[in-house]
N, C-alpha and C positions, 0 to 999 in steps of 0.2 A: 863173568866178563867185567873187566874194569871199565867204569864209565868215565866219560869226559864231561864234567859239570860246566855248564855255561850259564852265567847270570847276566841278565840284561836289565838295567835300571833306566827307566824312562821318566823324564820330567813331564808331569801332566798338569802343571799349574796353568792359570788362565792365559798366560802369554803364549802358550802353545796352541791356543784355539785356532780353528780354521785350517788353512792349507798346511801349516807345519805338522799338526798331529795327524792329518789325513795322509801326508807324505810318510810319516813314521809308520803308520799302519800298513801302507803299501810296501814300504821297505822291509818290514818284519815278515810280511807274507812272502815276499820274494826270497828273504833269507831262509825261511823254513823250506820253501820249495827247492832252493839250491842245495841245502844240506840233505834233503830227502832224496836227491839224485846222486849223492856222493856215497859210494859203498862203504868207505871207511867211517864217515860220519854216522851212517845208519847203524854201524856196529857198536859205536861207543858214545856218541853225542847225546846228552840230555840237556834240556833247556828249561830255564825258569825266568819269568818276567816279573819284575817288581816296579810298580809305579809310585811316584811320590809327588805330593803337592802339600796340602796342610797336614797330611798323614801319609805314611808308607803302607802299602798293601801288596800282598802276593797276588798278582793278576793270573799268573800261570804257575802252578806248582811244578817242581822238577819232573819233567816228562820226557820219555824217549822221543828223540826228534822225529822218528817215523810216525808217531801218533800226535805230534804237537800241532796245534792250530791256534790262531790268535783269538782270544776271547774279546768280548766287548770292552772297550776302554771306558773308564769312568767319565761322567759328564764334567767337562772342564769349566771351571769358574775361577774368578779372581781369588788367589790364595797365596800363602807363603810357599817357598821352595825348600822343603825340609829334607835336604840331601843327607844330613847327618842321621836322621831317622831311617832313611832308606839304607844307608851303609850299616846301621845297627841291625836292621832286619836281615840284610844279606849275610852278615856274620852269624846271626842266629840260625839261619837256614843252612849255612855252611857247616856249622857244628852238628846239625841234625842229619845232613844229607851226604856229606863227603866222607867216604870210608878211608880211614888212615891205615897205613901199612903196619903190620905186626911181624913178629918173628916167623910166623907160619904162612903169611899171605901178604901179597902186595895190595895196597889200597887203590883208590881211584887215581886217575891222572890228575895232575894239578889243575884246578879250575881256571877258567878264563872269565873275565868280567868286562862288560861294556856299559859305560854310563853316558847318557846323552842329556844335556841340560842347556837351556837358553838363558840362564841367569846365574846367580850366585847363591850359596846356601843362606837361608834365613835363620836356621837354628844354629847359630855360630858356635855356641858353647858345646853342644852335642857333636857338631861336625868336627871341631878340633879334637874332642875326646876320641872320636872314632878314627881320625887319622892316626892318633897315637896307638889305639887298640889294633889297628890293621897291621902293625908291625909284627904281630904274632901269627898272622895268617899268611899262607903261601898260595900265591897265584902264579900261573905261568905268565900271565899278562893281564894288566888292567888298562883298558883303552878308554880314554875319556874324550868326549866330543863336546866342544863349546860351540853351540849353534847360534848363528845370527849375530847381529851387531852388539847385543847385550850379553852374549855368552862370555863368561869370565873364565879364562884359562888358568889364572893363578891358583884358585882353590883346587882345581883338578890336578895341577902339578904336585900338590902335596901328597897325593896317594896313588896317582896313576903312573904306570910305566911308560905310557905313550899318550900324547894329547894331540888331537887334530882340531882344526878350526874350520867351521863352515861359515863363510862370510855371508852367504845368502841362505834363506830358509825355504827355497822353492823345491818342488818335487824332484827335479833333476839332481840337485845337490844331495838330497837325502837318499835318492836311489843309488847314486854313486858311492855314498858312504856305506850303505848296507851291503852293496855288492862287494866292496873292499873287505868288509868285516866277514862276509861269508867265505871269501878266499882265505882269510886268516884262520877261521875256524876249520875249514877243510884241511889246511896245512897241519894244524895241530892234531886233527883226528888221525892223520897219517903218522906223525912223529911221536905224539904223546906229550911233547913238551915244547910249546911255542917259545919259551924263554931261550931255548938253544937255537932258534931259527930266526932268520931275518923276516920281518913282516913283508908281505908283497908290496911293491911300490904303490903309493897312493895315487889315485887319478888326479888330474889337474885341479878339479873342483875342491880337493882337500888340501889344506895347508898343514903339514906336519910340523908342529911347533916345538915338540919336546919328545925326546926319546931316551929311555933308560932300559938296560937289560943286564941282569946278572947271569952271565953265561954259565955259572957254576951249577945250574940245575933247578932254579926256581926263584922267581923274583918275588920279593916282598915289595910293598909300596916304596917308591923311590925317594928316600930322604935320609941324609946323613946328619943334618942339623935341623930338627923340626922347629919351624916357626909358625905359631898359630895364625889362622886366618882371621883378620879383623875387618875385612871388607875393603881394605885398601890394597892397591897393587904392591906386591912385594918385589917383583923383578928377580926372584931367586929361584934356583932349582935345587931343592934340598933332597937328600936321599936317605933311605932307610936300609938297614941290612936285611938280608933274606930272613924270612920267618922260620919258625921251627917246623919240622915235618909233622 
């Protein structure tokens, strides 16, 4: 059976302490519950969670959604936001976990990824390197969420196909976001390729600020003229060509 790999990257730096991380936990549990009720997702969806702060770690290895449950989150403390390291770890897991098509058999469905952060990457050099490296990876969708008043959309736009902004970090906003994500995942589990599908309309709590899709059958990160992230607002929406199969 071809699986649908889902990668979820969660910022666990100190600024997420308190209500934000508790709301994330509640939202992830609701996401698992929703997918476990969907017959199409039960057949194909596999999920992995990567957390990142001063280091990136696999919190939940790639697991059939039917058996997936949320492990304990790491203790949150004041730390850098090493998003570049998290993207590097995701690519490493992609190489090990996503089956590619051969002449004799079809590989897995194109993966989908969700990244949630309330800041900007601290490991700027590695982050820029990973934005370039992501050109060679194919995802049906990479959804970025800039959470709260300090969440920076500009670095997410360098590699995400879609970026949403949460102006507030309360439990209701997070719940609406993860409910919307579960609808997107359920849609992909039915079609096999979310790149060919419109995302479900976001709820009012979500501000969709950036959208890109390669209708041709698989989106690479969305940049045509890569401009490195320096920590300053770029105000541009660059695009990448689709990656290789």
